[in-house]
N, CA, C and O atoms as a DFTB+ gen file, in Angstrom:
480 C
 N C O
     1  1     -13.896     -18.862      22.321
     2  2     -14.726     -18.472      21.031
     3  2     -14.935     -19.794      20.238
     4  3     -13.822     -20.237      19.954
     5  1     -16.068     -20.708      19.704
     6  2     -16.139     -21.458      18.670
     7  2     -17.191     -21.259      17.882
     8  3     -18.199     -21.940      18.072
     9  1     -17.152     -20.278      16.840
    10  2     -17.550     -20.398      15.590
    11  2     -18.243     -21.242      15.399
    12  3     -18.206     -22.126      16.256
    13  1     -19.319     -21.461      14.109
    14  2     -20.281     -22.933      13.847
    15  2     -19.610     -22.248      12.279
    16  3     -19.703     -23.121      11.416
    17  1     -19.063     -21.120      11.792
    18  2     -18.323     -20.833      10.818
    19  2     -18.107     -19.328      10.134
    20  3     -18.239     -18.218      10.648
    21  1     -17.808     -19.627       9.076
    22  2     -17.054     -17.744       9.043
    23  2     -17.759     -17.285       7.828
    24  3     -17.696     -18.059       6.873
    25  1     -18.330     -16.330       7.689
    26  2     -19.543     -16.074       6.858
    27  2     -18.415     -15.241       5.800
    28  3     -17.653     -14.487       6.405
    29  1     -18.245     -15.304       4.344
    30  2     -17.006     -14.896       2.868
    31  2     -17.950     -14.197       2.298
    32  3     -18.988     -14.830       2.109
    33  1     -17.941     -12.588       1.799
    34  2     -18.505     -12.434       0.674
    35  2     -18.671     -13.197      -0.324
    36  3     -17.844     -14.068      -0.595
    37  1     -19.897     -12.973      -1.120
    38  2     -20.295     -13.674      -2.564
    39  2     -18.251     -13.245      -3.262
    40  3     -17.362     -14.071      -3.469
    41  1     -18.199     -11.968      -3.402
    42  2     -17.179     -11.352      -4.512
    43  2     -15.907     -11.468      -4.129
    44  3     -14.905     -11.248      -4.810
    45  1     -16.012     -12.015      -2.406
    46  2     -14.387     -12.593      -1.878
    47  2     -13.258     -13.300      -2.865
    48  3     -13.577     -14.258      -3.569
    49  1     -12.262     -12.896      -2.865
    50  2     -11.455     -13.858      -3.636
    51  2     -11.313     -13.394      -5.212
    52  3     -10.362     -13.810      -5.873
    53  1     -12.225     -12.580      -5.740
    54  2     -12.465     -11.975      -7.082
    55  2     -11.968     -11.092      -7.418
    56  3     -12.258     -10.031      -6.866
    57  1     -10.922     -11.113      -8.549
    58  2     -10.928     -10.494      -9.288
    59  2      -9.397      -9.602      -8.779
    60  3      -8.595      -9.095      -9.562
    61  1      -9.316      -9.602      -7.501
    62  2      -7.435      -9.328      -6.796
    63  2      -7.328     -10.514      -6.025
    64  3      -8.163     -11.403      -5.857
    65  1      -5.695     -10.346      -5.395
    66  2      -4.734     -11.066      -4.697
    67  2      -4.225     -10.837      -3.919
    68  3      -3.627      -9.762      -3.945
    69  1      -4.126     -11.694      -2.722
    70  2      -3.093     -10.743      -1.383
    71  2      -2.616     -12.034      -1.178
    72  3      -2.997     -13.203      -1.239
    73  1      -1.284     -11.129      -0.813
    74  2      -0.061     -11.696      -0.639
    75  2       0.319     -10.936       0.449
    76  3       0.229      -9.725       0.655
    77  1       1.036     -12.419       1.529
    78  2       1.698     -12.487       2.319
    79  2       2.927     -12.478       1.587
    80  3       3.122     -13.217       0.622
    81  1       4.455     -10.969       2.395
    82  2       5.541     -10.600       2.327
    83  2       5.924     -10.603       3.562
    84  3       5.200     -10.308       4.513
    85  1       7.270     -10.990       3.633
    86  2       7.839     -11.266       4.811
    87  2       8.123      -9.986       5.413
    88  3       8.226      -9.166       4.501
    89  1       8.282      -9.493       6.445
    90  2       8.738      -8.110       7.074
    91  2       9.878      -7.165       6.877
    92  3      10.053      -5.990       7.200
    93  1      10.767      -8.258       6.099
    94  2      12.134      -7.448       5.377
    95  2      11.528      -6.227       4.556
    96  3      11.871      -5.050       4.443
    97  1      10.527      -6.958       4.049
    98  2       9.764      -6.544       2.397
    99  2       8.947      -4.692       2.672
   100  3       8.793      -3.702       1.958
   101  1       8.742      -4.927       3.574
   102  2       8.075      -3.963       4.763
   103  2       8.064      -2.383       4.038
   104  3       7.055      -1.690       3.909
   105  1       9.503      -1.999       3.591
   106  2      10.529      -0.920       3.071
   107  2      10.102      -0.431       2.299
   108  3       9.927       0.755       2.022
   109  1       9.706      -2.047       1.501
   110  2      10.257      -1.328      -0.101
   111  2       8.569      -1.896      -0.617
   112  3       8.753      -2.207      -1.794
   113  1       7.684      -2.053      -0.425
   114  2       6.547      -2.770      -0.922
   115  2       5.800      -1.926      -1.154
   116  3       5.859      -1.230      -0.140
   117  1       4.977      -1.398      -1.936
   118  2       4.467       0.000      -2.546
   119  2       3.626      -0.049      -3.647
   120  3       3.746      -0.687      -4.693
   121  1       2.260       1.143      -3.060
   122  2       1.810       0.167      -4.515
   123  2       2.102       0.909      -5.630
   124  3       2.730       1.964      -5.550
   125  1       1.574       0.307      -6.992
   126  2       2.012       0.568      -8.481
   127  2       3.289      -0.282      -9.361
   128  3       3.537      -0.397     -10.562
   129  1       4.113      -0.938      -7.765
   130  2       4.894      -2.341      -8.014
   131  2       4.339      -3.235      -8.977
   132  3       3.140      -3.471      -8.831
   133  1       4.871      -3.734      -9.833
   134  2       4.518      -4.836     -10.627
   135  2       4.695      -5.880     -10.245
   136  3       5.664      -6.119      -9.524
   137  1       3.906      -6.729     -10.571
   138  2       4.027      -8.762     -10.044
   139  2       3.960      -9.031     -10.586
   140  3       3.527      -8.327     -11.497
   141  1       4.307     -10.567     -10.882
   142  2       4.215     -12.072     -11.243
   143  2       3.464     -13.008     -10.343
   144  3       3.861     -13.282      -9.211
   145  1       2.428     -13.465     -10.849
   146  2       1.970     -15.364      -9.772
   147  2       1.529     -16.715     -10.978
   148  3       1.226     -17.072     -12.117
   149  1       1.743     -16.948      -9.908
   150  2       1.614     -18.627     -10.858
   151  2       0.997     -19.232     -10.020
   152  3       1.382     -19.449      -8.871
   153  1      -0.441     -19.705     -10.705
   154  2      -1.117     -20.734      -8.990
   155  2      -1.562     -21.808      -9.423
   156  3      -1.479     -22.154     -10.602
   157  1      -2.142     -22.530      -8.419
   158  2      -1.320     -24.025      -9.411
   159  2      -3.215     -24.838      -9.953
   160  3      -3.408     -25.961     -10.419
   161  1      -4.381     -23.634      -9.611
   162  2      -5.351     -24.140     -10.116
   163  2      -5.405     -23.483     -11.468
   164  3      -6.225     -23.828     -12.319
   165  1      -4.616     -22.635     -11.631
   166  2      -4.400     -22.550     -13.537
   167  2      -2.157     -22.561     -13.524
   168  3      -1.423     -21.603     -13.282
   169  1      -1.780     -23.931     -13.859
   170  2      -0.904     -24.269     -13.672
   171  2       0.026     -23.812     -15.684
   172  3      -0.519     -23.791     -16.788
   173  1       0.906     -23.649     -15.454
   174  2       2.210     -23.215     -16.370
   175  2       1.544     -21.804     -16.885
   176  3       1.550     -21.363     -18.035
   177  1       1.220     -21.475     -16.219
   178  2       0.805     -19.712     -16.791
   179  2       1.406     -18.766     -15.721
   180  3       1.308     -18.918     -14.503
   181  1       2.207     -17.509     -16.542
   182  2       2.632     -16.608     -15.445
   183  2       1.084     -15.117     -16.340
   184  3       0.699     -14.663     -17.418
   185  1       0.711     -14.997     -14.095
   186  2      -0.174     -13.812     -14.568
   187  2       0.457     -12.111     -13.521
   188  3       0.697     -11.758     -12.367
   189  1       0.454     -11.529     -15.043
   190  2       0.976     -10.123     -13.952
   191  2      -0.017      -9.278     -13.773
   192  3      -1.163      -9.098     -14.185
   193  1       0.835      -8.750     -12.952
   194  2      -0.399      -8.538     -11.709
   195  2       0.844      -6.639     -10.971
   196  3       2.025      -6.327     -10.819
   197  1      -0.527      -6.034     -10.792
   198  2       0.198      -4.894     -10.231
   199  2       0.234      -4.702      -8.316
   200  3      -0.569      -5.516      -7.860
   201  1       0.801      -4.027      -7.369
   202  2       0.574      -3.979      -6.398
   203  2      -0.446      -3.017      -6.376
   204  3      -0.185      -2.046      -7.086
   205  1      -1.657      -2.964      -5.719
   206  2      -2.725      -1.698      -5.842
   207  2      -2.818      -1.125      -4.305
   208  3      -3.214       0.040      -4.281
   209  1      -2.532      -1.709      -2.982
   210  2      -2.405      -1.622      -1.991
   211  2      -1.973      -2.468      -0.783
   212  3      -2.424      -3.594      -0.571
   213  1      -0.684      -1.589       0.325
   214  2      -0.301      -2.182       1.214
   215  2      -0.803      -2.250       2.552
   216  3      -1.266      -1.303       3.188
   217  1      -0.677      -3.472       2.949
   218  2      -1.455      -3.347       4.731
   219  2      -0.204      -2.532       5.889
   220  3       0.784      -3.062       6.398
   221  1      -0.590      -1.412       6.006
   222  2       0.393      -0.722       6.889
   223  2       0.665      -1.121       8.798
   224  3       1.030      -0.417       9.740
   225  1       0.387      -2.143       8.715
   226  2       0.476      -2.634       9.783
   227  2       0.612      -4.477       9.666
   228  3       0.399      -5.038       8.591
   229  1       1.046      -5.370      11.118
   230  2       1.287      -6.532      10.815
   231  2       0.374      -7.291      11.590
   232  3       0.020      -6.635      12.570
   233  1      -0.117      -8.353      11.542
   234  2      -1.025      -8.476      12.347
   235  2      -0.417      -9.274      14.165
   236  3       0.800      -9.454      14.129
   237  1      -0.808      -9.539      15.016
   238  2      -0.274      -9.983      15.826
   239  2      -0.506     -11.523      16.261
   240  3       0.252     -12.427      16.613
   241  1      -2.208     -11.382      16.037
   242  2      -3.197     -12.166      16.370
   243  2      -3.788     -12.986      15.754
   244  3      -4.246     -12.094      15.040
   245  1      -4.218     -13.854      15.349
   246  2      -5.088     -13.889      14.354
   247  2      -6.737     -15.248      14.381
   248  3      -6.504     -16.456      14.418
   249  1      -7.932     -14.810      14.360
   250  2      -8.778     -16.061      14.699
   251  2      -9.010     -16.455      13.838
   252  3      -9.302     -15.993      12.735
   253  1      -8.842     -18.039      14.508
   254  2      -9.570     -18.663      12.927
   255  2     -10.099     -19.996      13.491
   256  3      -9.511     -20.860      14.142
   257  1     -11.782     -19.899      12.921
   258  2     -12.574     -21.035      12.760
   259  2     -13.078     -22.315      13.622
   260  3     -13.457     -23.176      12.828
   261  1     -13.213     -22.731      14.927
   262  2     -13.123     -24.313      15.513
   263  2     -11.644     -24.230      15.658
   264  3     -10.993     -25.150      15.162
   265  1     -10.678     -22.742      16.589
   266  2      -9.597     -22.847      17.201
   267  2      -9.338     -21.121      17.808
   268  3      -9.846     -20.034      17.529
   269  1      -8.316     -21.573      18.724
   270  2      -8.233     -20.504      19.567
   271  2      -7.409     -19.395      19.255
   272  3      -6.541     -19.640      18.417
   273  1      -7.468     -17.476      19.999
   274  2      -6.673     -16.823      19.142
   275  2      -5.776     -17.135      19.173
   276  3      -5.583     -17.913      20.107
   277  1      -4.296     -16.787      18.096
   278  2      -3.288     -17.741      18.340
   279  2      -2.273     -16.102      19.315
   280  3      -2.453     -14.912      19.059
   281  1      -1.447     -16.603      20.210
   282  2      -0.891     -15.310      20.967
   283  2       0.260     -14.919      20.041
   284  3       0.534     -15.678      19.111
   285  1       1.042     -13.651      20.246
   286  2       2.293     -13.704      19.358
   287  2       3.712     -14.222      20.304
   288  3       4.827     -14.313      19.788
   289  1       3.550     -14.403      21.155
   290  2       4.589     -15.005      22.073
   291  2       4.727     -16.782      21.609
   292  3       5.792     -17.392      21.518
   293  1       3.112     -17.446      21.324
   294  2       3.234     -18.882      20.834
   295  2       3.491     -18.688      19.372
   296  3       3.411     -19.724      18.713
   297  1       3.757     -17.686      18.772
   298  2       4.096     -18.076      17.528
   299  2       5.630     -17.780      16.684
   300  3       6.302     -16.758      16.545
   301  1       5.781     -18.997      16.277
   302  2       7.083     -19.208      15.838
   303  2       7.659     -18.502      14.717
   304  3       8.875     -18.653      14.608
   305  1       7.096     -17.769      13.855
   306  2       6.992     -17.299      12.745
   307  2       7.099     -15.825      12.825
   308  3       6.602     -15.702      13.945
   309  1       7.267     -15.104      12.609
   310  2       7.105     -13.191      12.677
   311  2       5.928     -13.268      11.503
   312  3       6.113     -14.009      10.538
   313  1       4.698     -12.468      11.617
   314  2       3.414     -11.971      10.915
   315  2       4.604     -11.409       9.214
   316  3       5.810     -11.226       9.045
   317  1       3.487     -11.339       8.413
   318  2       3.935     -10.972       7.179
   319  2       2.935      -9.379       6.813
   320  3       1.897      -8.969       7.332
   321  1       3.996      -8.666       5.464
   322  2       2.859      -7.550       5.217
   323  2       1.870      -8.818       3.930
   324  3       2.033      -9.768       3.164
   325  1       0.736      -7.766       4.567
   326  2      -0.093      -8.049       3.156
   327  2      -0.458      -7.314       2.144
   328  3      -1.356      -6.482       2.268
   329  1       0.287      -7.547       0.819
   330  2      -0.343      -6.728      -0.026
   331  2      -1.555      -7.399      -1.336
   332  3      -1.718      -8.471      -1.918
   333  1      -2.076      -6.309      -1.328
   334  2      -3.334      -7.132      -1.896
   335  2      -2.377      -6.277      -4.271
   336  3      -1.705      -5.371      -4.763
   337  1      -3.024      -7.353      -4.579
   338  2      -2.559      -7.563      -5.936
   339  2      -3.859      -7.365      -7.301
   340  3      -4.939      -7.860      -6.980
   341  1      -3.825      -6.734      -8.670
   342  2      -4.603      -7.228      -9.411
   343  2      -3.973      -7.259     -10.567
   344  3      -2.916      -6.804     -11.004
   345  1      -4.955      -7.970     -11.017
   346  2      -4.317      -8.096     -12.304
   347  2      -3.807      -7.041     -14.069
   348  3      -4.593      -6.484     -14.835
   349  1      -2.621      -7.105     -14.153
   350  2      -2.858      -5.828     -15.207
   351  2      -3.729      -5.692     -16.439
   352  3      -4.364      -4.727     -16.863
   353  1      -3.574      -6.992     -16.921
   354  2      -5.409      -6.846     -17.525
   355  2      -5.768      -7.199     -17.401
   356  3      -5.798      -7.977     -16.448
   357  1      -7.066      -6.918     -18.919
   358  2      -8.592      -7.574     -18.509
   359  2      -8.332      -8.668     -18.087
   360  3      -7.216      -9.165     -18.235
   361  1      -9.812      -9.566     -17.166
   362  2      -9.942     -11.308     -17.323
   363  2      -8.601     -11.846     -16.664
   364  3      -8.885     -13.030     -16.486
   365  1      -7.362     -11.677     -16.217
   366  2      -6.222     -11.904     -15.733
   367  2      -5.737     -13.059     -14.967
   368  3      -4.807     -13.861     -15.049
   369  1      -7.414     -12.667     -13.658
   370  2      -7.407     -13.865     -13.157
   371  2      -8.149     -15.102     -13.608
   372  3      -8.255     -16.208     -13.080
   373  1      -8.597     -14.644     -14.645
   374  2      -9.496     -15.555     -15.030
   375  2      -9.458     -17.326     -14.925
   376  3      -8.274     -17.600     -15.125
   377  1     -10.004     -18.252     -14.766
   378  2      -9.646     -19.435     -14.074
   379  2      -8.645     -20.143     -12.871
   380  3      -8.492     -21.347     -12.664
   381  1      -8.152     -19.238     -12.305
   382  2      -8.174     -18.748     -11.088
   383  2      -9.361     -19.102      -9.612
   384  3     -10.357     -18.405      -9.419
   385  1      -9.024     -20.154      -8.822
   386  2      -9.883     -20.470      -8.636
   387  2      -9.429     -20.135      -6.770
   388  3      -8.470     -20.532      -6.108
   389  1     -10.711     -19.172      -6.373
   390  2     -10.369     -18.404      -5.088
   391  2     -10.140     -19.433      -3.988
   392  3     -10.820     -20.440      -3.793
   393  1      -8.799     -18.917      -3.119
   394  2      -8.539     -19.832      -2.374
   395  2      -7.094     -19.974      -2.541
   396  3      -6.290     -20.053      -1.613
   397  1      -6.703     -20.012      -4.317
   398  2      -5.608     -21.535      -4.911
   399  2      -4.846     -21.055      -3.841
   400  3      -5.165     -20.456      -2.814
   401  1      -4.066     -21.334      -4.168
   402  2      -2.199     -21.639      -3.652
   403  2      -1.447     -21.079      -4.585
   404  3      -1.024     -21.934      -5.362
   405  1      -0.991     -19.662      -4.917
   406  2       0.297     -18.885      -5.357
   407  2       1.729     -19.045      -4.808
   408  3       2.187     -19.363      -3.711
   409  1       2.256     -18.702      -5.997
   410  2       3.681     -17.845      -5.713
   411  2       3.851     -16.486      -6.407
   412  3       3.469     -16.398      -7.574
   413  1       4.405     -15.386      -5.776
   414  2       4.179     -14.238      -6.060
   415  2       5.649     -13.710      -6.161
   416  3       6.497     -13.833      -5.276
   417  1       5.823     -13.099      -7.380
   418  2       7.261     -12.189      -7.265
   419  2       6.935     -10.954      -7.595
   420  3       6.199     -10.778      -8.565
   421  1       7.389      -9.948      -6.900
   422  2       6.397      -8.529      -6.975
   423  2       7.860      -7.826      -7.577
   424  3       8.398      -8.734      -8.210
   425  1       8.537      -6.861      -7.630
   426  2       9.155      -5.988      -8.712
   427  2       9.640      -4.664      -7.995
   428  3       8.740      -3.872      -7.718
   429  1      10.539      -4.417      -7.757
   430  2      11.185      -2.746      -7.945
   431  2      12.047      -2.778      -8.242
   432  3      12.680      -3.790      -8.544
   433  1      12.646      -0.905      -8.287
   434  2      13.479      -0.705      -9.120
   435  2      15.397      -1.334      -8.855
   436  3      16.406      -1.478      -9.545
   437  1      15.040      -1.498      -7.666
   438  2      16.285      -1.872      -7.032
   439  2      16.777      -3.802      -5.977
   440  3      17.592      -4.315      -5.210
   441  1      15.974      -3.974      -6.486
   442  2      15.480      -5.394      -5.428
   443  2      14.853      -6.112      -6.111
   444  3      14.447      -5.594      -7.152
   445  1      14.380      -8.010      -5.795
   446  2      12.942      -8.624      -6.256
   447  2      13.024      -9.144      -4.975
   448  3      13.911      -9.698      -4.326
   449  1      11.609      -8.752      -4.729
   450  2      11.139      -9.514      -3.342
   451  2      10.435     -10.876      -3.207
   452  3      10.429     -11.317      -4.356
   453  1       9.973     -11.571      -2.580
   454  2       9.169     -12.737      -3.090
   455  2       8.430     -13.818      -1.459
   456  3       8.817     -14.177      -0.347
   457  1       7.477     -13.901      -2.140
   458  2       6.677     -14.966      -1.165
   459  2       6.780     -16.153      -1.596
   460  3       7.068     -16.429      -2.761
   461  1       6.492     -17.204      -0.446
   462  2       6.389     -18.947      -0.794
   463  2       4.899     -18.730      -0.852
   464  3       4.663     -19.125      -1.994
   465  1       3.959     -18.423      -0.438
   466  2       2.977     -19.189      -0.427
   467  2       2.024     -18.426       0.091
   468  3       2.306     -17.908       1.171
   469  1       0.291     -18.056      -0.656
   470  2      -0.209     -16.811       0.207
   471  2      -1.804     -18.367      -0.266
   472  3      -1.822     -19.574      -0.505
   473  1      -2.824     -17.220      -0.147
   474  2      -4.133     -17.468      -0.346
   475  2      -4.507     -16.594      -0.745
   476  3      -4.602     -15.495      -0.199
   477  1      -4.940     -17.058      -2.300
   478  2      -5.899     -16.160      -2.752
   479  2      -7.422     -15.266      -2.794
   480  3      -7.631     -14.445      -3.688
């Protein structure tokens, strides 16, 4: 399959972030957790967030435009837990460009979980 492009809804990436956390965090990532992010497109700003949803499965393969289906046995790193985050305050993501690389920290009552990079 060689698609000519990928269709992305006009509102995609606006108003919420998606972050990938390591599988070890699967047991602690829950909706309602507080988090914070900083993004390259809005440097030196910490954005307070709340986890609104956590994907309940880990994708084994992904389809990318212009490439092949990635098989699990060919992947060196394990899949990640996808969390959906929204700003704690109104207009909290104003100035963050959709698709921007960010760093997110999410907090529980007993430990801190983190991720290195994600696409917003």
